[in-house]
Every structure is written in structure tokens, then in C-alpha cells.
C-alpha positions, 0 to 999 in steps of 0.5 A, a space after each residue: 702881460 699878454 699871452 704873447 709875452 708870456 710865451 716869450 718869457 717862457 721861452 726866455 727861460 729855457 732858450 734865451 736867444 730864441 725868446 728875444 729873437 721872436 720879439 726883436 728879430 736879429 736885432 742888437 738885443 738878440 746878438 747881446 743875448 746870444 753872446 751872454 748865453 754863451 758866456 754863461 747861461 744864467 746872465 743870458 736868462 736874466 738879460 732876456 727877461 729884462 729885455 722882454 718884460 722891461 
């Protein structure tokens, strides 16, 4: 895991959509994460980390 990915994962823990946005921009992954974060903070974090690390 590089330093860029590390920063994205840290941002994904505190602000999940921002971490995904830095990696994918306004792609489908960002919108899915935004909806999950609005529905519940924990699902947004889990999805963000899954997308960034996986």
C-alpha cells in the first residue's frame, strides 16, 4: 500500500465520499458511497475501504 492509498484510506474513514472521490472522481463508486454514507455512516466507510483497497 503506497502513501497515496494510505491517505485515501484515512480520508475514507473520516469522510468516506472524499476518499473515493480522490481515487475515482465523480464516477459510479463516488455516488454509491455518497448514498451509503447518507443512509448510514458505517456502510459508507465499509464500502469506501472496500473500493480503495480491493
